[in-house]
C-alpha angles and dihedrals in degrees: 000000000000117000137182139146091284095056146281134280131190118218120200120185112225139183125294092027091296123141128202116217123197106206127187104223119211121255120249093260090054094057114106110192111327095122097244113136125225112256089219092238107119093304094307120140123232102258091216088068096061117108135188087254089061089053093047091051095051095045091049090054094049095046094045129161082034118070128238131188141146137200100199128041107186095184141353136173139176122232125190107220111230137146120216134164129182117248089234135006097211139038120201089329088282102091123040132184123209138166118355091358089061103037135008129190143145120294092240099100094049095223104108099100092036092056093043093052091047091051090053094046093047091052097037101062091043092052091046094053092045094046090052093049093245097116140034116267086231089080088072088070088070095064095076093038092053104037104034095065089050091050090052090048091051093050092049091048090050091047091056096043091047090053088062090054103039099029090226105199091197088076122088121271089245092057096047091049092054112100123232088244092055091048091051091049091050092054099029099117090048103047094041088055096240094123135033100176093218109182131228112290141132086289097046121053108184124213117272116226092267092052091048088065092050099043111044101148134078098295093105124159109240094032133089118278099264110256117243134156113244138192121238110235096214105035100026092224119134128232138172115255090238088065095044093053097071120208095236100131094259132122114234128219098211106199109203090199098187119205108338092184084087110083093220092052092046088054092051092051092047090050090051090049093057090052094045090057089068095037093056093056092045096086139058119255119245087233095046092246129128093265118090133254083236127070137174140244127181127207115180133186099217119114103270093231094053098058133047134226090243093053088082124080113270093242086068093050103031122191123230122198092224104031101032124215120002096242090169091066101072120065137168126219092206121118121255127203094225094061118039091190089066090079103172092233101104096111090046092053093043091052092237124145104250091217105037097034123186143228125255125189108212122200122229089261091057094253117136111247103176138001128193148136122297090251096050094103091150091055092050096049094040090056095045096042089061091057114025129062111250122229111223126182113218118176090337094307126108113246119189121213140158113227 
């Protein structure tokens, strides 16, 4: 970005020796004698009246005393900077707004498509589960609660960034004095996608005060499952957790099994396994089949060469008559010499005790919904019962109900 008393321009190198120049054009009441008429809309100029010569003139003024000129303009367009956000993103769970229909802003922050895709994904998996009868329609209430605050945050971020570029005097003195670096720092977690700030709902069960003392890392309900590279127990290949947590419309019971070399911890994991066998068959499948809308994944902290795949309960490594053992279901957080990115610090960053472990229920969009101890069976089922459709057997027939 080049800035002086006249204004600011943003220069972006492109392919084939082209450059893109973002130029703040003067308002109608700032024009001296270039013959362009005021559009009559709050001093804004009709964007159809802009020409490459207008752009050339403004860039020359900003770059002065250096010169600027061009012979070929392959493309130009005018964009009226404005920030808008809908008052609500849903109406009676029958009409939903996403993307540009929900929030509009300038292209400066580079988050328009990112936010729009996230809106669609957030809504898509919820609609799919409800439409297939696998989840309660009440989860659709969470779309507005989760995405509207982020839309407002995006618009505010864009408003402040745009003020640096356009020098909008309608903004407060405090805003205009804030540097672009300070603005980026203020919104850093948000625009880099590290935090979503999803509030408490049926899909987000926040830590109680006691749990806050136990889980002080990044495993936070309402936030993305913290990305780490893990080692497959059976094949010894490494993979990022974002790739392991498949987007298949299912919730995942992620068993952070701790160090099962300790007999007491092995017993705790085995006990959890026997309970999970009944929990997994408790809910209706998204596809209407006999499998559940809930599946499992285990990540342990034992050295990979000191434990075996078959040391874990079968519910964590299920067998399929056609596909065989689920080798993709058991992973180690330990470091490995053949992949430096597999650091062996996953539990440390997640804030999970490397011996005792924990359980995290991860939503289909890879956001953490609930975290608790291995023995907290009531917490697990209480969370899931508020979301998923239960499968009940009455006189040999399947009866569906939401509890």
